[in-house]
C-alpha positions in Angstrom: -14.5 -15.5 9.7 -14.0 -17.8 6.7 -10.5 -17.5 5.2 -12.0 -17.6 1.6 -13.8 -14.3 2.0 -12.1 -11.4 0.3 -11.2 -9.0 3.1 -9.8 -5.5 3.3 -8.2 -5.2 6.8 -8.1 -1.8 8.5 -6.2 -1.4 11.7 -7.9 1.2 13.9 -6.9 3.2 17.0 -10.0 5.4 16.7 -7.9 8.5 15.7 -8.8 10.6 12.7 -6.2 8.9 10.5 -7.8 5.6 11.2 -11.1 7.1 9.9 -9.2 8.2 6.8 -8.1 4.6 6.3 -11.7 3.4 6.6 -12.7 5.9 3.9 -10.1 4.6 1.6 -11.2 1.0 2.4 -14.7 1.9 1.5 -13.5 3.2 -1.9 -11.9 -0.2 -2.6 -14.8 -2.2 -1.1 -17.4 -0.6 -3.3 -15.7 -1.2 -6.6 -14.2 -4.6 -5.7 -17.2 -5.9 -3.6 -14.9 -6.9 -0.8 -15.7 -7.0 2.9 -14.0 -4.7 5.4 -12.7 -5.8 8.8 -11.6 -3.4 11.5 -8.8 -4.5 13.7 -8.1 -2.9 17.1 -4.9 -4.0 18.9 -5.0 -4.1 22.6 -2.0 -3.4 24.8 -1.7 -5.8 27.8 -3.3 -3.5 30.3 -6.0 -2.0 28.1 -9.7 -2.3 29.0 -11.3 -4.9 26.7 -14.9 -3.9 27.3 -14.1 -0.2 26.5 -12.3 -1.3 23.4 -15.3 -3.5 22.3 -17.6 -0.5 22.7 -15.4 1.8 20.7 -14.8 -0.6 17.8 -18.5 -1.4 17.6 -19.4 2.3 17.6 -16.8 2.9 14.8 -18.3 0.0 12.8 -21.8 1.3 13.3 -20.7 4.8 12.3 -19.1 3.4 9.1 -22.4 1.8 8.2 -24.3 5.0 8.9 -21.9 7.0 6.7 -21.1 4.6 3.9 -23.8 1.9 4.1 -21.1 -0.7 4.6 -21.1 -2.7 7.8 -17.5 -3.8 8.8 -16.6 -6.9 10.8 -14.5 -6.2 13.9 -11.6 -8.0 15.5 -9.9 -7.2 18.8 -6.5 -8.8 19.4 -3.9 -8.3 22.1 -0.5 -7.6 20.7 1.5 -4.8 19.0 1.1 -3.1 15.7 4.6 -4.3 14.7 3.5 -7.9 14.4 -0.2 -8.3 15.0 -1.3 -6.5 11.9 0.6 -9.0 9.7 -0.5 -11.9 11.8 -4.2 -11.1 11.5 -3.9 -10.2 7.8 -2.4 -13.6 7.0 -4.8 -15.5 9.2 -7.8 -13.9 7.4 -6.0 -14.2 4.0 -6.7 -10.5 3.6 -6.5 -9.1 0.1 -5.4 -5.7 1.2 -4.4 -3.8 4.4 -5.1 -0.1 4.6 -3.5 1.8 7.5 -3.6 5.4 8.5 -0.5 7.3 9.8 0.5 10.8 10.8 3.3 11.2 8.3 6.9 11.6 9.0 6.5 12.2 12.7 4.0 9.4 13.3 5.9 7.0 11.0 9.2 7.3 12.9 8.7 4.1 14.8 6.9 2.4 12.0 9.4 3.1 9.2 12.5 2.7 11.2 13.8 -0.7 12.3 10.2 -1.9 13.0 9.1 -1.4 9.3 9.8 -5.1 8.6 7.3 -6.2 11.2 4.6 -3.7 10.2 4.5 -3.9 6.4 6.5 -7.0 5.4 4.8 -9.5 7.7 1.6 -9.1 5.7 1.4 -11.2 2.5 -1.2 -8.7 1.2 -0.1 -5.2 0.0 -0.3 -2.4 2.5 -1.7 1.0 1.6 -0.6 3.7 3.9 -2.7 6.9 4.0 -2.4 10.2 5.8 -5.7 11.9 4.9 -9.2 11.1 3.4 -9.4 10.2 -0.3 -9.8 13.2 -2.6 -11.6 11.1 -5.2 -13.8 8.0 -5.3 -11.4 6.5 -7.8 -7.7 6.3 -8.7 -7.3 8.4 -11.8 -3.5 8.5 -11.8 -1.1 6.0 -10.3 2.6 6.9 -10.1 4.8 3.9 -10.9 8.5 4.6 -10.1 10.9 2.2 -11.9 14.5 1.7 -10.8 17.3 -0.9 -11.3 16.2 -3.4 -8.7 14.9 -6.8 -10.0 12.0 -6.7 -7.5 10.4 -3.9 -9.6 9.1 -6.5 -12.0 6.9 -8.0 -9.3 4.8 -5.0 -8.8 3.7 -4.7 -12.4 0.7 -7.0 -11.9 -0.6 -4.8 -9.1 -0.2 -1.7 -11.2 -2.1 -3.4 -14.0 -4.8 -4.5 -11.6 -5.3 -1.0 -10.2 -5.4 0.4 -13.8 -8.0 -2.2 -14.8 -10.5 -1.8 -11.9 -10.3 2.0 -11.5 -9.6 2.8 -15.2 -6.4 4.5 -14.1 -3.6 5.9 -16.1 -0.2 4.7 -14.9 2.5 7.3 -14.9 5.8 5.5 -15.2 8.7 7.4 -13.7 12.3 6.3 -14.5 15.5 7.7 -12.9 18.6 8.9 -14.6 21.9 7.2 -13.6 25.4 7.2 -15.2 26.5 4.0 -13.5 26.4 1.2 -16.2 25.2 -1.4 -13.7 22.3 0.8 -12.7 21.5 1.8 -16.4 21.3 -1.9 -17.5 19.0 -2.7 -14.6 16.7 0.3 -15.4 16.6 -0.6 -19.1 15.8 -4.2 -18.4 13.0 -3.2 -16.0 11.6 -0.6 -18.4 11.5 -3.0 -21.3 9.7 -5.5 -19.2 7.3 -2.8 -17.9 6.5 -1.4 -21.3 5.9 -4.9 -22.9 3.7 -6.0 -20.0 1.5 -2.8 -20.1 1.2 -2.9 -23.8 0.2 -6.6 -23.8 -2.4 -5.9 -21.2 -3.6 -2.7 -23.0 -3.0 -0.6 -19.9 -3.1 3.2 -20.4 0.4 4.4 -19.4 2.9 7.2 -20.1 6.7 7.3 -19.4 8.5 10.2 -17.8 12.2 10.6 -17.0 13.4 12.1 -13.7 16.0 14.8 -13.7 19.7 13.6 -13.2 21.6 14.3 -10.0 18.5 14.6 -7.9 17.2 12.2 -5.2 14.8 9.8 -6.9 12.5 9.5 -3.9 12.1 13.3 -3.7 11.4 13.5 -7.4 8.9 10.7 -7.2 7.0 12.6 -4.5 7.2 15.9 -6.4 6.1 14.3 -9.6 3.1 12.7 -7.9 2.2 16.0 -6.4 2.5 17.9 -9.7 0.4 15.3 -11.5 -2.2 15.2 -8.8 -1.7 11.4 -8.5 -4.0 9.4 -6.3 -1.5 6.8 -5.3 2.2 5.8 -5.5 3.1 2.1 -6.0 6.4 0.9 -4.5 8.0 -2.3 -3.4 10.0 -3.3 -0.5 13.5 -4.4 -1.4 15.5 -7.4 -0.3 18.2 -6.6 2.2 21.7 -8.0 1.7 22.5 -10.9 4.2 18.9 -11.0 5.4 16.3 -13.6 4.6 13.3 -11.2 4.7 12.4 -7.9 3.1 12.7 -4.4 4.5 11.7 -0.9 3.5 14.8 1.1 2.6 15.5 4.8 3.3 14.0 5.9 0.0 10.9 3.9 0.5 10.5 5.3 4.0 10.7 8.8 2.6 8.0 8.1 0.0 5.7 6.5 2.5 5.9 9.5 4.8 5.6 12.1 2.0 4.5 15.6 2.9 2.1 15.7 0.0 0.1 13.1 1.9 -0.4 10.9 -1.2 -1.4 7.3 -0.4 1.4 4.8 -1.0 0.8 1.1 -1.8 3.6 -1.2 -0.6 4.0 -4.6 -2.2 6.3 -7.3 -0.8 8.2 -9.5 -3.3 7.0 -13.1 -3.0 8.0 -16.3 -4.8 4.4 -16.8 -5.8 1.5 -14.6 -6.6 -0.6 -13.9 -3.5 -4.2 -12.9 -3.4 -6.9 -12.6 -6.1 -6.1 -9.0 -6.8 -3.0 -10.0 -8.9 -4.9 -12.9 -10.4 -7.7 -10.8 -11.7 -6.8 -10.7 -15.4 -3.3 -9.3 -14.8 
């Protein structure tokens, strides 16, 4: 497939959650006019012919249901590295992956999270159930003291633009002066950016002395948000990026709200972030 095509990559193992990921991909595909590619990863001893039949049947069922015909790829490997490899080879704009929540995410959000999410240059949206709406009305945008927060603003702006979403900015409460300064800096940057881009947003403050990840999930649940946007954070003494404990908790949230994970990069990647934001 030509690398210039704008592709939404959906890993599939033919489980119901993979079907949910396809449904979310269709939502993005229809509004963004992007192609969908289904990726099935074979283990070493799996039957290639059987896998080809299954992935073709799933692609045909997708067309029957949504009138969108996905491309298909079968690749031998592991989910921990192959998803990122294929995403980067195709220059995918977005990866949408289904999961079974906390139980199913244990091996994904543990030490292997780096190889699942971070190896993809494209943002990864992790979903646990089918979309509740055909749009994204409300996007929860948690802001903390980390400098990487600034890099996800363009993606928030993009989602707001294409889906006409309202961004719900949630900031934590800290007493530590170092944390406070980082939060204030990020909030000033966020507000200025959204105002300049005429993005519809509202700011909320989390309660003090409570876990910010828990409050982010609860806030998203109460506001009936369609998505939470987070970033991976740089690990001390490592050259790559990892998902920390709080990010893991948000990804596996029991409210089953989709979570978009963005990796900090030295340069903007993908046409999503270049589309007017």
